[in-house]
N, C-alpha and C positions, 0 to 999 in steps of 0.2 A: 312107243306108247307113252302114256301119261305116268307121272310120278305123284306120290302123295304130297299135298301142299306143304306139310312140315319139312319135307326134304328140300324144298325149293326156297325156304325163307331167306337163306343167305344170298341167293340170286336176286330175290325181290329187292333186298336192300342195296346190293351193289350195282344192279343193272336197271332198277326202276321198273320191274315187271308189274303188271296189273292183272289181277284175276277177275275174270268175268264168267258168270254162270250161263249155261245154255238155256234157251227158252224153248223147250220141246213142245209145249202147248201152242205157242205161236207158230212154230215151224209146221206142226201138224195141221193147224188151221189154214195156213197159207198153201200147204200142199193140197188140202181138200178143195180149196177155192180154185187152184190151178187145174186140178183134175176135172172139176165141174166145168170149167171154161173149155178145156180140151174136148170134153164129151160133146159139147155143142158143135164142134167142128167136123165130126165124122159120125158115121153110122155105128161103128163099134170102137171100143177102146179097151186096151189091156193095161192094167196098172201092175207094174212089176215090183215096185217098192214105193216108198214115200216120195221119192224124187225121180222116178222113171216111169214113163208111160209111152205107149206106141199104139198106132192104129191096129186094131185087132182083126185077125182073120182066123177062122176056126182051123185048127190042126196044121198050122204053118209055123215054122221056127221063127224066133225073134229076129234073127239076122235077115231072113228073107222078107219079113214084114218091113223092116227098116229100108232095105234096098228097094222094094216095090214102092213104098211110100215116097222115098226121096227121088226116085227116077220116073215117076208118072208125069 
């Protein structure tokens, strides 16, 4: 996991580390755009998380959906 920045300051100086912040707003916007694009490719879509989507079929497990989608 991560460590507080103040605990890494010695590593920053000795190894030249650079701290970059995450851009969650940009990541969310890109995810929304991608999910919108994927929605145009099929009749149904199930969004499982910000970065995971699969063709949706009612009452079918995720694994079966992926197998059915990949093997058609």
